[in-house]
KOLBA-456258 format. One line per 3 residues: number of its first residue (from 1); their letters; for each residue x, y negated, z of N, C-alpha, C. Coordinates in steps of 0.001 Angstrom, whole numbers, plus 500000, padded with zeros to 6 digits. Example, Ala and Ser with C-alpha at 12.3 -4.5 7.8 and 13.67 -1.06 7.14 Angstrom:
1> AS> 513190:505690:507800:512300:504500:507800:513200:503300:507800 | 512850:502250:507080:513670:501060:507140:512900:499970:507870
***
This chain:
1> MKI> 500412:501003:499772:499878:500280:500028:501127:498708:499663 | 500273:497489:499246:501263:496317:499612:500081:495423:500824 | 500916:495235:501903:500116:494403:502747:500602:493217:502553
4> AFD> 499698:491986:502480:499755:490307:503181:499242:490746:504597 | 500250:489739:505234:500218:489660:506825:500321:487884:506994 | 498971:487129:507740:499008:485836:508146:499904:485952:509518
7> ARG> 501588:485274:509497:502024:485653:510745:502354:484617:510708 | 501293:482972:510342:501818:481295:510735:501327:481777:512525 | 500522:482064:512993:500162:482479:514158:501271:482499:515330
10> INW> 502155:483235:514750:503182:483361:515874:504120:482305:516501 | 504226:481460:515660:505112:480036:516202:503769:478868:516015 | 502314:479137:515699:501378:477921:515874:500961:477941:517266
13> YRG> 500419:479356:517652:500023:479866:518743:500697:480352:519824 | 501628:480175:519812:503316:480841:520960:502756:480870:522439 | 502624:481457:523108:502086:481415:524276:500682:481416:524593
16> TGI> 500211:481933:523839:498408:482285:523883:498214:483860:523316 | 497088:483929:523739:496678:485771:522981:496894:485963:522077 | 496697:484769:520973:496599:484959:519538:497783:485124:519173
19> GTY> 498848:484341:519646:500119:484218:518774:500791:485423:519870 | 500863:485900:521250:501168:487064:521590:500659:488292:520683 | 499378:488467:520443:499196:489696:519385:499968:489557:518064
22> TEN> 499563:488497:517634:500263:488225:516303:501651:488937:516054 | 502380:488504:516830:504203:488470:517102:504061:490489:517354 | 503606:490768:518782:503722:492025:518973:503115:492649:517552
25> LLK> 502076:492680:517112:501660:493624:516661:501876:493810:515068 | 502877:492926:514296:503526:492831:512937:504648:492963:513440 | 505648:493008:514585:507084:493714:514899:506704:495170:515043
28> SLL> 505559:495413:515689:505387:497061:515962:505006:497508:514766 | 504302:497031:513933:504378:497680:512745:504886:497459:511403 | 505875:497121:512100:507095:496931:510921:508330:498508:511453
31> TLD> 508298:498182:512927:509192:499172:513349:508331:500823:513294 | 507227:500948:513078:506791:502004:512483:506202:502276:511389 | 506463:501134:510785:505732:501792:509331:507156:501466:508007
34> KIN> 508077:502353:507445:508848:502066:506884:508187:502242:505048 | 507602:502855:504590:506962:503026:503635:505733:501629:502586 | 505099:501226:503433:504012:500559:502672:505142:498797:502898
37> EYT> 505014:498133:501881:504894:496903:501791:504625:495723:502324 | 505279:494905:502693:504502:493964:503438:504995:492137:503226 | 504281:491386:502577:504274:490367:502639:503698:489436:502989
40> IYW> 504741:488716:503839:504478:487515:505307:504466:486554:504775 | 503248:485940:505361:503295:484095:505323:503452:483794:506717 | 504635:482795:506583:505205:482540:508215:505177:481210:507763
43> SGA> 505446:480329:509273:505469:478974:509221:506263:478327:510388 | 507788:477782:510829:508351:477370:511351:509705:478578:511310 | 510046:478200:512138:511404:478863:512588:511663:480587:513131
46> DYK> 513058:481011:512937:513097:482353:513848:511993:483509:512924 | 512303:483549:511695:511650:484800:511057:512658:485770:510557 | 513674:485017:511189:514835:486553:510443:515022:488158:510909
49> SYE> 514097:488192:511870:513964:489538:512189:513144:490109:511614 | 512020:489149:510639:511015:490157:510437:511501:490575:508820 | 512893:490483:508271:513358:490582:507022:513906:492076:507047
52> KSN> 512882:492694:506691:512983:494476:506713:513491:494643:504872 | 513583:496287:504719:513631:496221:502940:512582:496540:502749 | 511466:496525:503541:510291:496620:503034:508886:494990:503358
55> TNV> 509873:494105:503417:509035:492860:503418:509745:491558:503073 | 508553:490718:502268:509356:489778:502073:508370:488518:502328 | 509241:487887:503495:509275:486472:504040:508954:485242:503123
58> KMA> 507339:484559:502898:507401:483549:502425:506961:482546:503017 | 507351:481449:502911:507299:480297:504180:506054:479426:503470 | 505569:478646:504682:503978:477925:504451:504161:476631:505420
61> SKR> 504011:475558:504640:503698:474726:506211:502760:474166:506339 | 502550:473936:507931:501958:473728:508417:500989:472642:508401 | 501754:471415:508008:501070:470202:507334:499995:470486:506197
64> YHR> 500613:470956:505446:499921:471261:504168:498578:472759:503988 | 498499:473033:505261:498094:474483:505561:496707:474782:504435 | 495681:474100:504225:494839:474183:503779:495388:474283:501846
67> FFQ> 496475:473602:501461:496629:474019:500420:496925:475642:500550 | 497878:475931:500951:498832:477363:501301:497166:478189:501579 | 496241:477830:502294:495567:478778:502405:494139:478972:501126
70> EHY> 494394:477866:500225:492791:477730:499459:493890:478234:497946 | 495062:477862:498327:495904:477917:496335:496871:479168:496782 | 497541:478966:497098:499179:479403:497030:499142:480897:497607
73> FPV> 497963:481287:498550:498025:482338:499349:497023:482960:498443 | 495993:482869:497682:495335:483685:497253:495948:484203:495435 | 496775:482886:495251:497803:482921:493496:499058:484043:494096
76> DIK> 499442:483940:495167:500547:484799:495256:500144:486231:495578 | 499184:486581:496098:497993:488153:496381:497900:488442:495239 | 497031:487280:494259:496736:487840:492853:497823:488456:492061
79> NNN> 498984:487662:492328:500195:488150:491088:500912:489016:491333 | 501065:489552:492740:501975:490587:493359:501168:491918:493943 | 499889:491696:493401:498558:493023:493617:498534:493436:494920
82> IDI> 498672:492335:495577:498711:492865:497409:497046:493686:497317 | 497312:494882:498200:496151:495618:498465:495314:495269:499556 | 495892:494694:500811:494874:494268:501675:495732:492977:502240
85> YHI> 494810:492300:502875:495262:490824:503343:494817:490677:504511 | 495713:490734:505670:495046:490716:506961:494961:489468:507704 | 494309:488488:508532:494524:487044:509014:494143:487818:510423
88> SQN> 495023:487482:511447:495010:487294:512670:494232:487105:513631 | 494136:485495:513099:493811:484306:514168:492287:484235:514258 | 491409:484829:514368:489838:484922:514394:489590:484228:512868
91> GIG> 490181:484974:512065:489590:484902:510291:489896:483165:510190 | 490073:482717:511175:490335:481410:510876:491292:480978:509242 | 491065:479955:508309:492202:479994:506860:491753:481124:506142
94> LSE> 490378:481639:506045:490481:482582:505204:489764:481987:503970 | 490072:482088:502773:489503:481578:501417:488833:482680:500656 | 487942:482028:500264:486486:482617:499731:487446:483214:498115
97> NID> 488829:482415:497453:489742:483047:496655:490379:483977:496786 | 490425:484579:497654:491101:485729:498216:490912:487050:497371 | 491256:487770:496425:490571:488936:495611:491631:490336:495944
100> CLK> 491257:490246:497255:491780:491744:497452:491028:492068:498936 | 491623:493353:499497:490079:494127:500660:491111:492708:501729 | 490139:492683:502987:490661:491631:503609:489982:492157:505647
103> VVT> 491305:491991:505879:490873:492483:507514:491110:490912:508289 | 490150:490932:509380:490546:489428:509898:490651:490264:511290 | 491173:490104:512287:491095:490128:513650:490204:489032:515061
106> IHD> 489243:489709:515173:488092:488843:515900:488716:488874:517557 | 489198:488059:517940:489529:488359:519258:488695:488145:520549 | 487952:487509:520182:486541:487074:521190:485612:486397:520635
109> LIP> 484323:485935:520705:483503:484986:520504:482826:484101:522020 | 484166:483449:522587:483952:482654:523609:483187:481534:522973 | 483306:480504:521660:482518:479410:521154:481154:479856:521355
112> YIM> 480204:481104:521125:478831:481525:520892:478507:482047:522332 | 479395:482388:523251:479347:482800:524697:478960:481781:525637 | 480197:480965:525291:480787:479879:526776:480965:478776:525787
115> PET> 480150:478220:525329:480442:476560:524112:481113:475987:525053 | 480485:475618:526432:480899:474815:526878:482192:474566:527888 | 483271:475724:527474:484808:475860:527905:485460:475575:526495
118> VGK> 484845:475433:525313:485833:475364:524191:486238:473022:524081 | 486753:473253:523358:486851:472176:522656:486121:471924:521573 | 485715:470351:521431:485149:470071:520467:485193:470458:518830
121> GYL> 486285:470391:518827:487145:470422:517401:486792:471900:517152 | 487228:472697:517602:487527:474176:517543:486346:474751:517649 | 485370:474391:518286:484035:474692:518707:483548:474686:517104
124> TKF> 482985:473559:516733:482557:472901:515695:482987:474153:514573 | 484391:474195:514229:484731:475003:513290:484723:475945:513082 | 484765:476974:514764:484454:478411:514975:483218:478874:514644
127> LRD> 482143:477804:514548:480700:477787:514637:480386:477805:512956 | 481236:476789:512566:480511:476511:511130:481462:478001:510275 | 482686:478538:510599:483184:479311:509594:483110:480887:509907
130> MPR> 482968:481124:511480:482483:482534:511533:481715:483517:510727 | 480445:482373:510873:479943:483755:509658:479905:484312:508715 | 480888:483268:508144:481151:483176:506497:482297:484337:506357
133> IIE> 483266:484315:507817:484366:484836:508082:483650:486739:507809 | 483017:486441:508846:482446:488010:509078:481888:488520:507619 | 481179:487878:506796:480290:488515:506271:481372:488644:504760
136> MSD> 482281:488199:504987:483736:488299:503809:484378:489115:504083 | 484445:489745:505274:485297:490610:505621:485286:491582:505231 | 485870:492862:504776:485900:493976:504684:486303:495034:505819
139> AII> 487149:494807:506777:487014:495804:507834:487347:494167:508793 | 487201:494248:510683:487263:493442:511497:487828:494334:512462 | 488896:493718:513040:489061:494444:514388:489160:493343:515370
142> TVS> 488835:494273:516187:488952:493554:517533:489302:494424:518887 | 489136:492903:520103:490633:493587:521058:490049:494492:522288 | 488345:494816:522210:487487:495411:523321:486421:495883:522527
145> NCS> 485668:496762:523454:484356:497443:522987:483395:496621:523302 | 483965:495780:524758:483431:494225:524735:482917:493579:523868 | 484379:493134:523048:484559:492178:521881:483752:492541:520494
148> KAD> 483799:493696:520822:482673:494938:519519:481160:494392:519658 | 480690:494546:520654:479340:494753:521462:478708:493136:520859 | 479810:491985:521093:479493:490677:521210:479121:490197:519914
151> ILK> 479974:490622:519075:480274:490606:517405:479112:491207:517068 | 478316:492375:517429:477093:492996:516935:476050:492052:517671 | 476282:491585:518658:475461:490526:519538:474636:489638:518462
154> FFP> 475590:489491:518089:475529:487883:516988:475137:487804:515632 | 475913:489209:514965:476120:489227:513609:475434:490395:513239 | 474326:490359:512456:474072:491637:511904:474766:492405:511224
157> TNP> 475776:493115:511517:476830:493550:510364:477326:495221:510767 | 477474:495712:509863:477714:496987:509682:478851:497536:511368 | 478420:498436:512208:479135:498533:513277:480690:499206:512474
160> DKI> 480478:499919:511427:481144:500752:511239:482482:499956:510353 | 482063:498946:510133:483466:497746:509778:483922:497215:510882 | 483863:497428:512092:484747:496969:512943:485282:498195:513698
163> FVT> 486460:497618:514600:487289:498508:515083:488142:497810:516164 | 487844:499200:516968:488192:498123:518356:490078:498951:518856 | 491243:497895:518690:492565:498418:518765:492996:497474:520065
166> PLA> 493116:497769:521149:492900:497276:522290:494530:496696:522784 | 495101:495508:523198:495921:495313:523238:497331:495678:524243 | 498234:495322:524324:498814:495671:525585:500215:494417:525648
169> ANT> 500689:495280:527015:501859:494199:527896:503167:494844:527044 | 503917:493704:526763:505063:493727:526211:506119:494543:527108 | 507430:494901:526341:508170:495944:527081:509030:494939:528441
172> IYK> 509049:494114:528383:509539:493471:529114:508630:493117:531021 | 507527:493527:530612:506608:493474:531823:506721:495467:532345 | 507533:495511:533435:508109:496590:533975:508185:496368:535491
175> PMQ> 508815:496908:536538:508637:496855:538086:510478:496776:537855 | 510471:496123:539102:511698:495145:539284:511874:495310:540600 | 513460:495008:540963:513360:495213:542277:512958:493440:543140
178> KTH> 511729:493845:544273:511624:492489:544820:511738:491381:545193 | 512934:492143:545622:514095:490972:546363:514703:489975:546174 | 514875:490762:544712:515838:490253:543754:515231:489254:542908
181> CKN> 514322:489330:542902:512729:488695:542127:512527:487128:542548 | 512365:487318:544186:511876:486571:544954:513199:485226:544944 | 514796:485911:544933:515804:485549:544972:516018:484655:543815
184> YIN> 515603:485264:542557:515617:484372:541493:515079:482877:541195 | 513550:483359:542156:512254:482178:542049:512486:481077:542490 | 513685:480904:543593:514042:480384:544721:514723:479877:544442
187> KKY> 515935:480283:543617:516725:479914:542833:516833:478312:541653 | 515751:479253:541406:515713:478525:539698:514586:477790:539673 | 513083:478131:540918:512607:477167:541042:512368:476709:542066
190> GIN> 513112:477111:543387:512992:476645:544928:511868:477093:545528 | 511335:477976:544802:509972:478903:546203:510311:479355:546801 | 510520:479008:548142:511202:480771:549234:510020:480928:549735
193> SNF> 508976:481438:549866:508268:481985:550244:507156:483177:549515 | 506367:483859:550528:505647:485116:549749:504510:483886:549044 | 504428:484555:548045:502534:483996:547559:501672:484983:546943
196> ILY> 500742:484582:546560:499594:485112:545808:500096:484442:544813 | 499448:485123:543318:499884:484107:542155:498402:484720:541189 | 498778:482911:540146:497656:482956:539014:498733:482609:537925
199> IGG> 498525:483914:536897:499130:483455:535736:497964:483249:534405 | 497936:482278:533865:497016:482212:532598:496568:480553:532298 | 495438:480532:531593:494641:479534:531264:494305:478635:532590
202> FSS> 493779:477062:531721:492835:476250:533308:491460:475968:532043 | 491093:477087:531472:489652:476436:531147:488893:476621:531912 | 487444:476329:532291:486455:476442:533520:486224:478500:533609
205> RKN> 486056:478450:532316:486165:480129:532233:486980:481243:532769 | 488020:480340:533129:489345:481231:533875:488472:481125:535781 | 487862:480358:535877:487591:479985:537035:488486:480415:538380
208> VNL> 489686:479304:537994:490431:478975:539091:490186:478249:540578 | 489202:477417:539732:488590:476823:541223:488200:477891:542683 | 487717:478820:542234:487363:479767:542776:488210:480322:543587
211> LIK> 489524:480546:543225:490551:481094:543512:490907:480248:544572 | 490792:478965:544609:491928:477793:545206:490625:477684:546308 | 489407:478236:546124:488606:477285:547400:488817:478796:548345
214> AFE> 488907:480026:547758:488894:481131:548387:490080:481310:549246 | 490924:480505:548774:492484:480764:549507:492457:479836:550767 | 492026:478783:550488:491604:478042:551562:490605:478149:552588
217> RIK> 489887:479030:552365:488856:479821:553478:489806:480734:554660 | 490125:481609:553355:491275:482666:554486:492550:482400:554649 | 493216:481261:553913:495038:480390:554876:494813:480934:555821
220> PEL> 494236:479916:557092:494438:480202:558186:494861:481425:559158 | 493733:482478:558321:493927:483363:559379:495609:484416:558645 | 496292:484389:557511:497043:484894:556804:498175:484137:557702
223> DEN> 499802:484804:557589:501111:484697:557496:501465:483223:557322 | 501695:482305:558377:502026:481008:557476:503420:480740:556330 | 504370:481722:556143:505007:481911:554940:504380:482695:553925
226> INL> 502963:482030:553569:502355:482506:552174:501526:480822:551212 | 501666:481342:549619:501739:479950:549445:500487:481056:548397 | 499631:479984:547358:498738:479804:546579:499889:479805:545078
229> LIC> 500103:480396:544080:500810:479962:543215:500183:480158:541583 | 500154:479101:540910:499053:478797:540231:499922:478278:538775 | 500250:479233:538153:501298:479062:537169:500726:479318:535448
232> GAR> 500604:477887:534811:500432:477814:533472:500427:476196:533093 | 500575:476098:531706:501077:475219:531079:499744:473626:531087 | 500443:472803:531229:499702:471316:532002:498695:471052:530356
235> KDE> 497611:472095:530590:496481:471335:529791:494805:472018:529998 | 493781:472042:528869:492276:472168:529620:492062:471601:531332 | 491398:471609:532150:491332:471103:533601:492022:471463:534574
238> IES> 493476:471454:534031:494255:471442:535355:494720:470590:536024 | 493870:468808:535235:493849:468001:536328:493040:468200:537415 | 491649:468399:537075:490451:468541:538019:490763:469426:539303
241> LQK> 491524:471087:538901:492174:472275:539574:492935:471266:540641 | 493968:470242:540329:494704:469746:540907:494016:468603:541807 | 493539:468296:541133:492707:467392:542260:491594:467751:543428
244> ISQ> 491443:469142:543195:490984:470496:544092:491952:470514:545301 | 492979:470952:545076:493857:471448:545599:494347:470677:546590 | 494496:469245:546523:495042:468047:546768:493994:467754:547941
247> NSK> 492766:467683:547529:491932:467535:548554:491313:468729:549458 | 492294:469934:549533:491855:470791:550287:492964:470677:551498 | 492379:471332:552748:492681:471442:553787:494377:472295:553689
250> VAS> 494492:473160:552681:495763:473903:552499:496844:473507:551613 | 495853:472147:550809:497005:471445:550210:498160:472016:549802 | 498985:471782:551021:500504:471926:551539:501089:473518:551009
253> SII> 499919:474428:550879:500256:475952:550613:500271:475875:548806 | 499006:474792:548158:499214:475393:547214:500121:474730:545712 | 500596:475419:544979:501825:475459:544431:501530:475489:542424
256> FTD> 501609:474098:541903:501548:474678:540419:502696:474400:540031 | 503676:475251:538880:504230:475341:538967:504843:474615:537073 | 503522:474592:536637:503745:474234:535306:503804:475326:534247
259> YIE> 504740:475771:533085:504709:476337:532274:505550:477134:532661 | 505099:478715:532327:506485:479362:532820:507125:480532:531710 | 508717:479931:531341:508903:481201:529951:508607:482553:530363
262> DCD> 508378:482797:529083:507710:484413:529059:508853:485408:529679 | 510177:485024:529447:511163:485836:530261:510983:485861:531415 | 510471:484713:531816:510152:484744:533691:509498:485124:533978
265> MPI> 508180:485273:533443:506934:486148:534074:506949:487501:534413 | 507660:488095:533976:507661:489553:534789:508018:489164:536477 | 509413:488594:536512:509704:487891:537848:508827:487485:538412
268> FYN> 508196:486922:538365:506789:486000:539277:505547:487405:539516 | 505277:488238:538453:505111:489242:538833:505429:490551:539733 | 506356:490742:539753:507096:491255:540197:507219:490948:542042
271> ACE> 507371:489739:542059:507421:489194:543231:506611:489015:544300 | 505168:488587:543703:504157:488385:543976:503820:489293:545117 | 502789:488933:546355:501977:489985:546920:501113:490337:546227
274> VFV> 500237:489815:545845:498952:489675:544815:498817:489110:543474 | 497987:489780:543018:497872:489019:541661:496185:488907:541652 | 495784:487282:541142:494434:487618:541683:494306:486519:539919
277> YPS> 493021:487100:539297:492801:486731:537960:491088:487031:538104 | 490320:485732:538249:488894:486070:538096:487970:485188:537200 | 488393:485788:536530:487524:485184:534695:486396:485819:534723
280> LYE> 485814:484257:534231:484498:484633:533986:484013:485369:532946 | 485208:485390:531988:484713:486151:530643:486264:486086:529672 | 486492:487107:529588:487854:487708:528447:487082:488857:527405
283> GFG> 488060:488550:526212:488084:489284:525042:488171:490508:525212 | 489930:490711:526252:490360:491656:526446:490992:491577:528163 | 491994:490194:527973:492513:490606:529594:494001:490580:529915
286> LPP> 494517:489993:529157:495912:490781:529503:496533:490174:530121 | 496410:489059:531297:497552:488708:532195:497421:490145:533541 | 496136:490475:533808:496046:491646:534950:496742:492848:534178
289> LEA> 496254:493173:533216:497537:494362:532477:498710:494176:532697 | 499423:492812:532488:500901:492352:532490:501151:492536:533667 | 500302:492229:534853:500408:492447:535952:500383:493746:536775
292> MKC> 499700:494805:536172:499255:495930:536657:500861:496558:536018 | 501232:496237:534903:502473:497073:534160:503915:496698:535403 | 503571:495609:535907:504850:495185:537047:504901:495542:538279
295> GAP> 503364:496495:538616:503412:497200:539847:502910:496046:540735 | 502316:495191:540070:501604:493962:541229:500481:494671:542090 | 499659:494176:542897:498209:494461:542980:497561:493600:542406
298> VIT> 496454:494218:541762:496159:493175:541218:494151:493168:541502 | 493860:491901:542026:492565:491504:542012:492007:490970:540787 | 490778:491055:540246:490151:490688:538626:488852:491135:538950
301> SNI> 488400:490735:537632:486884:490241:537630:486586:491932:537280 | 484946:492084:537629:484422:493136:537118:483670:492583:535956 | 483976:492152:534550:483235:492343:533845:483698:493070:532678
304> PSI> 482253:493489:531483:483332:494703:530877:484607:494810:530173 | 485061:493547:529553:486163:493342:528948:487258:494083:529700 | 487563:493640:530971:488520:493777:531583:488287:495132:532913
307> REV> 486910:495106:532830:486774:496830:533025:487791:498111:532088 | 487466:497528:530598:488295:498797:529811:489883:498215:530174 | 490355:497408:530643:491980:497670:530677:492088:497915:532469
310> ANN> 491365:497534:533167:491536:497922:534632:491561:499568:534818 | 490624:499751:534645:490346:501412:535225:490349:500991:536267 | 490764:502088:537015:490973:502277:538728:491696:501580:539218
313> GAI> 492472:500897:538128:494306:500441:538804:493895:499057:539295 | 493033:497999:539765:492805:496998:539989:491459:497231:540902 | 491493:496031:541958:490129:495609:542824:489143:494820:541690
316> LID> 487745:494806:541579:487072:494437:540613:485990:493616:541604 | 485829:492288:541786:484957:491704:541967:484401:490994:541265 | 483355:490250:542286:482480:489185:541156:482415:488393:541566
319> PLD> 482690:487216:539870:483585:485660:539947:482968:485503:540077 | 481613:485280:540604:480756:484173:540713:480435:484243:542382 | 481299:485241:543097:481071:485551:544371:482467:485530:545580
322> IDD> 482240:484290:545947:483199:484087:547177:483662:484636:548220 | 482498:485385:548848:482944:485961:549713:483360:487399:549727 | 482862:487816:548368:483565:489391:547752:485241:488716:547292
325> LCS> 485665:487505:546935:486872:487706:546661:487896:487398:547784 | 487302:486395:549043:487939:486344:549979:488273:487555:550702 | 486819:488520:551091:487423:489765:551483:487949:490927:550845
328> NMY> 488575:490452:549961:489537:491253:549487:490888:490888:548928 | 490539:490183:549051:491919:489299:549042:492760:489356:550493 | 491776:488994:551512:492664:489087:552438:493069:490651:553050
331> SLI> 492187:491446:552784:492113:492969:553340:493549:493245:552537 | 493557:493040:551016:494984:493672:550533:495697:492472:550558 | 495475:491502:551003:497253:491055:551676:497498:490973:552891
334> TDN> 496802:491757:553928:497236:492435:555009:497363:493567:555399 | 497119:494433:554189:497540:495970:554455:498275:496077:553493 | 499878:496642:553675:500663:496726:553212:500511:498248:552239
337> SKR> 499864:499343:553068:500326:500504:552247:498907:500183:550901 | 497625:499769:551649:496963:499382:550656:497549:498393:549259 | 498398:497726:549213:499141:497536:547938:499742:498235:547517
340> ENL> 500612:499472:548358:501260:499895:547489:500464:500800:546837 | 499351:501596:547411:498698:502569:546433:497388:501551:545317 | 497680:500453:545353:496967:499892:543911:497561:499574:543293
343> SKE> 499622:499406:543709:501159:499097:542681:500632:500328:542215 | 500586:501571:542855:500756:502597:541781:499840:503394:540988 | 498326:502974:541145:497013:503138:540502:497350:501913:539245
346> GLL> 497884:500724:539714:498241:499736:538545:498762:500522:537223 | 500059:500775:537997:501015:501086:537047:500516:502923:536050 | 499592:503466:536367:499185:504873:535863:498138:504200:534928
349> ASN> 497286:503146:535373:496489:503046:534423:497140:502298:533223 | 498028:501291:533518:498465:500499:532296:499212:501132:531137 | 499856:503095:531873:500476:503291:530716:500013:504100:529601
352> KFS> 498542:503569:529706:497681:503842:528165:497606:503290:527064 | 498095:501762:527180:498257:500533:526429:499876:500561:526140 | 499659:500640:524719:501283:500185:523863:500997:499679:523200
355> WLK> 501939:498440:522492:502148:497810:520931:502247:498989:519793 | 502981:499605:520409:503126:500796:519122:501983:501138:518723 | 500845:501754:520090:500003:502431:519565:498576:501409:518852
358> TAE> 498628:500222:519008:497959:499416:518857:498101:498877:517482 | 499716:499246:517124:500065:499311:515505:499622:500289:514954 | 500105:501813:515530:499332:502850:514822:497891:502747:514439
361> ETL> 497005:502222:515437:495399:502075:515336:495292:501189:514217 | 496335:500090:514328:495724:498940:512630:496213:499836:511424 | 497545:500554:511522:497993:500887:509792:496353:501609:509890
364> NVY> 495949:502715:510437:494759:503162:510089:493574:502466:509622 | 493415:501544:510177:492282:500935:509601:492865:500434:508387 | 494115:500577:508271:494581:499572:506424:494437:501365:505469
367> KTL> 494436:502462:506243:494378:503562:505135:492922:503628:504912 | 492097:503778:505798:490561:503846:506022:489888:503040:504768 | 490808:501751:504822:490343:500668:503870:490733:500814:502542
370> FEN> 492033:501498:501819:492434:501209:500946:491942:502957:500387 | 491569:503896:501146:491268:505105:500869:489677:505045:500544 | 489432:504553:501150:487434:504117:500737:487398:503680:499482
373> KIQ> 488588:502492:499365:488657:501502:497988:488672:502767:496623 | 489587:503592:496861:490071:504373:495920:488682:505287:495455 | 488356:505823:496771:486979:507300:495960:485422:505968:496482
376> GI> 485813:505009:495951:484496:504506:495630:483182:504142:496818 | 484012:504083:498132:483040:503976:499168:482486:502815:499626
***
């Protein structure tokens, strides 16, 4: 097969779920597949590692992205007899001029389910383009059975054209020596305490305000040397969350770190006492999986997508019930054996996910689509 892959999202969405998915999927596909030919549409730097014997990396400008999407890609795909074109960023940028089999990855339908948590520009574009993307695509890849159900809820399409390929944690996420990790964080970030950890975004659907309020409630009953560490880039609603924490009775025990480099994230997961992720909605829920892969005890939301990920490897709470979160945080933080047991269960549950498995399942989607076309199905 000749496969074209839109990899522009690797640099455009770096640090987000879409960027992480695109980068790891493509790297794993090229590790796994030495037979098929790949045309890779790229934007920005750091493309050398994708130059293989069976790849052709072609540069596209972000500034003139519409020209590339509407004119350059369709012509290039036609001239090179491409069989399958895969767009990984929710199908955004899929042109009607593409003349080959079209695969899109739709990660979630947050703009349909929680529109109030999405920026106006993206919301308008998503709601405008998604019906056309669903209709035009020959196959849809999504990241959980929950997201597949959401797609079918809003769009009357054939369920057989939707394939679920779960995400995975990078290989850098693994158990490490806790004391070493804490010393590293103290030296680099000046944080010398035990801590409850949150890593993620600050949209209202992430529900970080509930975590801050729960920590405020239980902090007086905890060891004085334990803080709440909130890690993530300064965007979305972080300013309002910082105001909530500043007005808290335990403000001095709440630390916002700002953006954490990818290479340091496993160190934070390994150093924490507990990782808490009380999200209201996820297409998949990658941070809890990353934490489990590091052996961190995890408390997260009892919502369908995260249940698929956590299995029995995390404590699942009602993200609308502060009492539920408080009681589970307190009991886990104050019970060493409970944390150790949950750490082991989380590691076991996380082992069923890998990027090579995701790539293998994606390649099977390509093969199924291509064979069906040959057979006239």
